[in-house]
N, C-alpha and C positions, 0 to 999 in steps of 0.2 A: 672440742668446741661445743658450747652450750646450744640448746635448741633455738634460742632467739637469734643467734648468729647465722644459722642456716636460713631462718625466715628473712632476715635482713638481706642476705645475699640473693635469695629468691626474688624478693620484691625489687631489688636493684636491677637484676637481670631482666625482669618483666618490664620495668620502665625503659631500659635501654632498647629492648626489642620493640616496644610500642613506638618509641620515638623514631627508630630506624624504619619501621613500617610506614609511619606517617610521612617521613621524608621521601621514601620511595614513591608513595602515591602522589605527593605534590610535584616531584620531579617529572613523573611520567604523564601528568595531566596534559592532554592534548589541547593545543590552542586552535581556535578556528582560524582558517586561512582568511586573510583580508580579501574581500571581493572588490575588484576594481569597478567602480561605477563610472559609466561613460558620461561624457559631457552633455550628450543629447538629453539623457534622462534628467540630469541636474538642471539644465536650462529650461526644460519643459516644466519641471517642478517649480522652479523659481518663478517662471512666468505665470503659473497657476496660482501662486501666492500673491500675485499682483506686482511682480517685479522685485528686484533686489532692494530698491529704495523703500518698498512697502514692508520689508521684514525688519522688525525691531530687535528681536532676540530669538535664539534657537536653543533648545534644550532636549535632552532625552529623559523620559520619565517612564520607567518600567517597560522599556523596549519601544515605547511610542515616541515619535518625533513630535515635539511640542514647539510650535512656532507662533510667536506673537507678531501680529501685523498692525500697521498704523491704521489702515482703512480696510475694514472687513468687506466692504462692497467691491473693492478691486480684486479680491480673491475669487477664483472660479471654483466654487465649492463642489459643483457637480463633476468637474474634471478631476479634482483631488480625490473625490469619492471613487471614481473609476480607476484611478492609478493605485489606490490603496487596497490592501487585502482585508482590512478590518473595518472599513468605513471611516467616517470622520466624526470628531466630537468638537463642538464649538462652544466655548464659554467666554463671553465678552469678545475680546479681540484675539483670543488664543485658540489656535486650531491644533488639535491632536489627531495624528494619523499613524497607522501601522502599515509598513511596507514589507515586501518580501525580502528586501535587502537590509543590511545592517543599518539601524537608525543612527548609530554613532558615526558611522562612515559618511552617511548622507549629511548629517549635521556638520561634520568637519569640512566636507566639500562646499556646502553653502557658506560656511564661515570664511573659507578661502576666497570666495567671490566678493565678500563684503569688505 
């Protein structure tokens, strides 16, 4: 067999091993267990945003919970700041907060109330 044949076989084996290694890594990647958030926390949170009627939309942006409210004056910003781990950011009627719990799970719980 010519030299180029051995090179092709070597490159082919290297590709197969790389793909197998990537598949093993993807299969063994551990998923975070979902944390059950109690209703008391969600109800307090919604109340601090001015009630469920005051919440226009919910999003998650880079791990932060981003909630748009109808009337910013109804939101209890000081309480939200105390509940949050990273403070609050207000832009217009949008309040961004970071909590110790998973923001996506909190968003889903709030959406279930609406």
